[in-house]
NUNU-681771 format. One line per field, with one value per residue (C-alpha): residue number from 1; residue in one letter; x, y, z. Coordinates in steps of 0.02 Angstrom, whole numbers, padded with zeros to 5 digits. Each point is the difference from the previous one (the first is absolute). Layout:
! NUNU-681771
pos	(NUM;...)
code	(A;...)
east	(X;...)
north	(Y;...)
up	(Z;...)
! end
This chain:
! NUNU-681771
pos	(1;2;3;4;5;6;7;8;9;10;11;12;13;14;15;16;17;18;19;20;21;22;23;24;25;26;27;28;29;30;31;32;33;34;35;36;37;38;39;40;41;42;43;44;45;46;47;48;49;50;51;52;53;54;55;56;57;58;59;60;61;62;63;64;65;66;67;68;69;70;71;72;73;74;75;76;77;78;79;80;81;82;83;84;85;86;87;88;89;90;91;92;93;94;95;96;97;98;99;100;101;102;103;104;105;106;107;108;109;110;111;112;113;114;115;116;117;118;119;120;121;122;123;124;125;126;127;128;129;130;131;132;133;134;135;136;137;138;139;140;141;142;143;144;145;146;147;148;149;150;151;152;153;154;155;156;157;158;159;160;161;162;163;164;165;166;167;168;169;170;171;172;173;174;175;176;177;178;179;180;181;182;183;184;185;186;187;188;189;190;191;192;193;194;195;196;197;198;199;200;201;202;203;204;205;206;207;208;209;210;211;212;213;214;215;216;217;218;219;220;221;222;223;224;225;226;227;228;229;230;231;232;233;234;235;236;237;238;239;240;241;242;243;244;245;246;247;248;249;250;251;252;253;254;255;256;257;258;259;260;261;262;263;264;265;266;267;268;269;270;271;272;273;274;275;276;277;278;279;280;281;282;283;284;285;286;287;288;289;290;291;292;293;294;295;296;297;298;299;300;301;302;303;304;305;306;307;308;309;310;311;312;313;314;315;316;317;318;319;320;321;322;323;324;325;326;327;328;329;330;331;332;333;334;335;336;337;338;339;340;341;342;343;344;345;346;347;348;349;350;351;352;353;354;355;356;357;358;359;360;361;362;363;364;365;366;367;368;369;370;371;372;373;374;375;376;377;378;379;380;381;382;383;384;385;386;387;388;389;390;391;392;393;394;395;396;397;398;399;400;401;402;403;404;405;406;407;408;409;410;411;412;413;414;415;416;417;418;419;420;421;422;423)
code	(M;A;Q;Q;S;N;R;G;D;L;V;V;G;L;D;I;G;T;S;K;V;V;A;I;V;G;Q;L;T;P;D;G;Q;I;E;I;V;G;I;G;S;H;P;S;R;G;M;K;K;G;V;V;I;N;I;E;S;T;V;Q;S;I;Q;R;A;V;E;E;A;E;L;M;A;G;C;E;I;H;S;V;Y;V;G;I;A;G;N;H;V;Q;S;M;N;S;H;G;I;V;A;I;R;D;R;E;V;G;D;A;D;L;E;R;V;I;D;A;A;R;A;V;A;I;P;A;D;Q;R;I;I;H;I;L;P;Q;E;Y;A;I;D;S;Q;E;G;I;R;E;P;L;G;M;S;G;V;R;L;E;A;R;V;H;L;V;T;C;A;V;N;A;I;Q;N;I;E;K;C;V;K;R;C;G;L;D;V;D;D;I;I;L;E;Q;L;A;S;S;Y;S;V;L;T;E;D;E;K;E;L;G;V;C;L;V;D;I;G;G;G;T;T;D;I;A;I;F;T;E;G;A;I;R;H;T;A;V;I;P;I;A;G;D;Q;V;T;N;D;I;A;M;A;L;R;T;P;T;Q;H;A;E;Q;I;K;I;K;Y;A;C;A;L;A;Q;L;A;G;E;D;Q;M;I;K;V;P;S;V;G;D;R;P;P;R;E;L;S;R;Q;A;L;A;E;V;V;E;P;R;Y;D;E;L;F;T;L;I;Q;G;E;L;R;R;S;A;F;E;D;L;I;P;A;G;I;V;L;T;G;G;T;A;K;M;E;G;V;I;E;L;A;E;E;I;F;H;M;P;I;R;L;A;H;P;Q;N;V;T;G;L;A;D;V;V;H;N;P;I;Y;S;T;G;V;G;L;L;L;Y;G;I;Q;R;Q;Q;A;D;N;R;R;A;F;G;Y;A;S;E;S;S;N;Q;V;A;E;V;A;P;Q;P;S;L;M;E;R;V;K;S;W;F;Q;G;N;L)
east	(-00233;00129;00129;00071;00087;-00046;-00097;-00121;-00124;00117;-00014;00139;-00015;00154;00008;00144;00009;00119;00076;-00025;-00053;-00119;-00055;-00144;-00054;-00174;-00132;-00186;-00031;-00143;-00100;00009;00137;00146;00162;00166;00140;00151;00067;00156;00060;00152;00049;-00050;00139;-00041;-00173;-00044;-00174;-00077;00085;00152;00158;00126;-00054;00152;-00017;-00188;00023;00125;-00120;-00145;00108;00054;-00178;-00070;00140;-00036;-00187;00034;00111;-00130;-00146;00096;-00057;00059;-00077;-00038;-00123;-00054;-00131;00095;-00048;00027;00005;00076;-00046;-00038;-00159;-00158;-00183;-00172;-00183;-00092;-00164;-00069;-00174;-00056;-00163;-00036;-00015;-00144;-00068;00103;00175;00128;00189;00013;-00099;00115;00153;-00075;-00047;00175;00075;-00113;00058;00184;-00018;00076;00147;00160;00177;00101;00130;-00131;-00083;-00158;00042;-00166;-00183;-00084;-00191;-00087;-00183;-00121;-00168;-00135;-00124;-00048;00056;00168;00118;00005;00153;-00026;-00106;00024;-00167;-00104;-00129;00003;00034;00150;00152;00114;00164;00098;00183;00164;00142;00182;00140;00189;00149;00039;00188;-00022;-00100;00125;00148;-00082;-00044;00178;00073;-00117;00031;00189;-00022;-00076;-00178;-00162;-00116;-00176;-00067;00051;-00105;-00010;00081;-00133;-00133;00101;00020;-00188;-00025;00105;-00043;-00176;-00161;-00157;-00090;00130;-00013;-00190;-00006;00137;00186;00166;00149;00171;00149;00159;00151;00180;-00017;-00185;-00159;-00144;-00182;-00161;-00175;-00145;-00185;-00151;00116;00090;00161;-00035;00166;00185;00153;00188;00101;00190;00045;00027;00127;00154;-00031;-00007;00167;00077;-00062;00082;00163;00006;-00052;00110;00143;00010;00015;-00164;00015;00022;-00144;-00111;00048;-00030;-00171;-00052;00063;-00028;-00104;-00168;-00123;-00065;00130;-00107;00004;00191;00091;00136;00099;00009;00169;00057;00172;00016;00146;00094;00067;00179;00110;-00086;-00061;-00188;-00106;-00141;-00172;-00166;-00142;-00109;00122;-00013;-00190;00006;00089;-00123;-00167;-00001;00021;-00146;-00101;00036;-00046;-00166;-00041;00029;-00112;-00134;00013;-00020;-00154;-00078;00039;-00081;-00164;-00015;00065;-00174;-00044;00124;-00078;00112;00146;00178;00093;00189;00117;00175;00167;00009;-00169;00070;00094;-00051;-00110;-00063;-00179;-00008;00066;-00121;-00147;00052;00004;-00146;-00124;-00070;00026;00175;00065;00163;-00036;00090;-00037;-00152;-00092;00154;00068;00168;00134;-00133;00100;00150;-00102;-00098;00093;-00049;00156;-00077;-00171;00034;00087;-00142;-00127;00082;-00012;-00185;-00035;00087;-00099;-00163;00046;00037;-00166;-00092;00095;-00044;-00184;-00001;00093;-00133;-00145;-00051;-00060;00106;00120;-00081;-00020;00092;00158;00125;-00049;00136;00085;00040;00124;-00086;-00009;00086;-00098;00027;-00062;-00156;-00037;00026;-00115;-00135;00005;-00009;-00149;-00097;00029)
north	(00376;00039;00060;-00103;00151;00137;00090;-00145;00105;00027;-00077;-00006;-00008;-00061;00036;-00102;00079;-00020;00173;00030;-00079;00105;-00036;00106;-00006;00059;-00012;00028;00151;00006;00115;-00127;00086;-00097;00083;-00036;00008;-00069;-00025;-00088;-00013;-00080;-00038;-00177;-00120;-00178;00021;-00008;00022;-00020;-00166;-00041;-00039;00024;-00043;00076;00169;00004;-00040;00144;00123;-00055;00017;00177;00057;-00081;00073;00174;-00020;-00065;00149;00125;-00085;-00035;-00181;-00176;-00085;-00185;-00037;00077;-00005;-00033;00037;-00118;00033;-00078;-00084;-00162;00078;-00073;00033;-00064;00025;-00146;-00038;-00124;-00057;-00080;-00038;00117;-00092;00052;00112;00148;00045;-00021;00009;-00186;00021;00140;-00108;-00147;00105;00077;-00175;-00054;00150;-00037;-00181;00029;-00085;00099;-00054;-00089;00139;00135;00046;00099;00158;00094;-00045;00168;-00007;00098;-00031;-00129;-00066;-00079;-00104;00117;00161;00061;00143;-00029;00075;-00063;-00159;-00037;-00024;-00003;-00136;-00122;-00176;00016;00112;00042;00096;00079;00028;00055;-00123;00056;-00129;00020;-00114;-00099;00026;00189;00006;-00113;00107;00160;-00085;-00065;00175;00077;-00138;00014;00180;-00067;00049;-00097;00014;00050;-00021;00012;00118;00031;00169;00080;-00055;00085;00158;00008;00021;00159;00087;-00046;00078;-00101;00100;-00051;-00184;00010;00090;-00105;00039;-00074;00019;-00005;-00007;00029;-00050;-00039;-00180;-00029;00092;-00065;00017;-00017;00033;00040;00012;00009;00012;-00166;-00053;-00085;-00023;00006;-00015;00032;00067;-00029;00171;00152;00130;-00110;-00020;00190;00015;-00136;00089;00162;-00089;-00086;00149;00128;-00122;00041;-00112;-00062;00098;00162;-00048;-00020;00174;00077;-00084;00066;00178;00037;-00132;00040;-00129;00114;00074;00152;00059;00001;00154;-00014;00139;-00092;-00086;-00136;-00074;-00186;-00091;-00117;-00175;-00012;00154;00084;00178;00030;00052;00124;-00053;00088;-00048;-00031;-00131;-00087;00005;-00081;-00148;-00012;00029;-00162;-00107;00084;-00012;-00188;-00021;00093;-00100;-00162;00065;00042;-00176;-00072;00109;-00066;-00181;00023;00055;00144;00140;00075;-00022;00122;00174;00063;-00029;-00049;00041;-00001;-00020;-00065;00086;-00019;00087;00162;00052;00160;-00034;-00171;00061;00092;-00151;-00117;00113;-00004;-00190;-00050;00143;-00008;00094;-00023;00055;-00020;-00066;00020;-00091;00072;-00013;-00002;00122;00020;-00003;00025;00137;-00118;-00143;00117;-00076;-00138;-00101;-00036;-00057;-00186;00021;00106;-00120;-00149;00095;00041;-00181;-00060;00118;-00052;-00184;00030;00088;-00146;-00127;00098;00006;-00188;-00029;00097;-00081;00148;-00004;-00092;00089;00101;-00094;00141;-00039;-00137;-00175;-00081;-00142;-00138;-00135;-00150;-00149;-00159;-00151;-00090;00151;00010;-00186;00014;00152;-00092;-00148;00114;00093;-00150;-00141)
up	(00858;-00130;00126;00142;00074;00124;-00136;-00029;-00100;-00147;-00173;-00130;-00190;-00094;-00187;-00074;-00173;-00145;00023;00187;00165;00105;00180;00067;00183;00049;00134;00025;00111;00128;-00115;-00142;-00103;-00072;00053;-00085;00129;-00094;-00176;-00059;-00180;-00080;-00181;-00044;-00043;-00049;-00081;-00184;-00074;00173;00047;00107;-00100;00142;00177;00088;-00086;00030;00185;00018;-00085;00112;00156;-00045;-00036;00159;00110;-00068;00033;00177;00036;-00060;00088;00161;00005;-00037;-00152;00015;-00141;-00165;-00136;-00163;-00180;-00146;-00188;-00155;-00162;00094;00075;-00078;00033;-00047;00045;00079;00087;00125;00051;00165;00088;00146;00166;00113;-00140;00063;-00059;00140;00011;-00036;-00162;-00057;00035;-00096;-00153;-00005;00011;-00144;-00103;00031;-00056;-00173;-00082;00017;-00048;00135;00000;00037;00165;00034;00098;-00014;-00014;-00033;00013;-00138;00037;00070;-00061;00107;-00101;-00144;00086;-00067;00039;00189;00085;00178;00008;00185;00089;-00161;-00030;-00145;-00062;-00117;00020;-00146;00007;-00141;00043;-00076;00033;-00003;-00008;00009;-00030;00157;-00018;-00017;00162;00089;-00055;00064;00165;00015;-00025;00129;00128;-00021;00059;00161;-00050;-00011;-00151;00054;-00177;-00183;-00105;-00186;-00028;-00110;00125;00138;-00105;-00027;00188;00001;-00164;-00058;00065;00035;-00137;-00129;00048;-00008;-00168;-00081;-00005;-00057;00116;-00085;00118;-00101;00105;-00040;-00059;-00034;-00045;00105;-00055;00101;-00066;00117;-00042;00116;00151;-00031;-00086;-00166;-00088;00043;-00112;00001;-00147;00016;-00073;00112;00054;-00016;-00187;-00018;00092;-00111;-00157;00058;00044;-00170;-00107;00090;00031;00185;00155;00074;00163;-00099;-00115;00155;00063;-00172;-00008;00170;-00028;-00184;-00090;-00077;-00068;-00137;-00118;-00047;00183;00008;-00064;-00132;00083;00168;00003;00120;00036;-00032;00085;-00116;00030;00063;-00002;-00147;00031;00027;-00150;-00017;-00062;-00019;00117;-00152;-00066;00169;-00009;-00173;00081;00146;-00090;-00105;00157;00089;-00161;-00006;00184;-00017;-00157;00098;00140;-00128;-00070;00176;00026;-00161;00046;00170;-00084;00127;-00114;-00019;00184;00078;-00017;00143;-00119;00045;00160;-00020;00149;00037;-00021;-00190;-00020;00072;-00156;-00090;-00152;00059;00033;-00168;-00097;00091;-00043;-00184;-00001;00113;-00038;00176;00165;00073;00169;00096;00175;00168;00163;00089;00167;00113;00130;00087;-00134;-00135;-00087;-00017;-00076;-00114;-00146;-00124;00046;00171;-00062;00024;00168;00072;-00076;00086;00164;-00027;-00048;00159;00113;-00083;00024;00183;00027;-00085;00107;00157;-00047;-00028;00163;00096;-00094;-00105;-00180;-00126;-00114;-00137;-00162;-00090;00096;-00031;00052;00103;-00091;00121;-00051;-00077;00121;-00054;-00061;00167;00097;-00107;00022;00188;00007;-00098;00119;00151;-00072;-00063;00125)
! end
């Protein structure tokens, strides 16, 4: 179980973002609902573009968020599911083929075909964190979602592999462990967000999730119920804040406040007669500026970001396969005018998404800034349920869920295993 305390049924999602750290505590109720019982949030210090740049500052931010969540939930947190993002994240589609033993697909066959699919060359400084099954094929029959128990001779699996920089993973683990916490698992942030904001119909029809945070913009494309493409763009809310600070000649913390309170991503929606006060640097008196002038600073950055997302969509070759359109989430997607600007650029349906399918403090987390945190929690609960089913000998984990990535055995361990199995 995720908790080693008196409340052993609890699961914790920890979103270590560039702008904030969020800890969300939840549990599965007897009637099958997911109840959020605690939330902690603290400004993030020590992260840049999704990666750790100052361990001490990051540790302090995590501790503050976790302490707040513990206080609200009335429990002691011992382990967490952590999100990861950053420009170091890479992904690819792969496939593997194996012969089916005993002419009926069993758990061992599924493990072997996933192992065959993961046998691709990746750089030494990268590590596979997710093997996401897309579909299976048995002999000439394709499009199989759950092959367990089916008859055939040859089993083929198509999967989506996600890799991250080893040092980025180690730094996150180090920060979490220095807070006295264990890491249950590390999850790609846009994958986590998809658990909380996307509907099954959208995934089936074809949809692109765009999570715009403080340091990175994370993209995930789903078609036919499975994830097909993931990408990270290192432009997000921090660049908007920097643009405002530079253009208006105001300190960064004031630029952030101005962005949150007054910014608009589409200049034509901002009124010329709406005036805002802009603090100056040093002892200079504040100046007045129209809200439209502010929007003219912000709009080009969002325009650039959406153009980069459109380019990523075209490179992925899935641009024409997402009739459900684009789902925007994350704190930077909340700004007024973002939906209208996105519709102008993408010419497809756009919606702003909040976390769904949770109870308890649902009204508090009904905000795009909590999409990743709630998604990490939902992922963790689903993982626990799958582990419990396996422990009690029930059906294997659904092929639409995340395949567990075990650490690769060393060469000596593999040789020893071969001798034990063959002699």
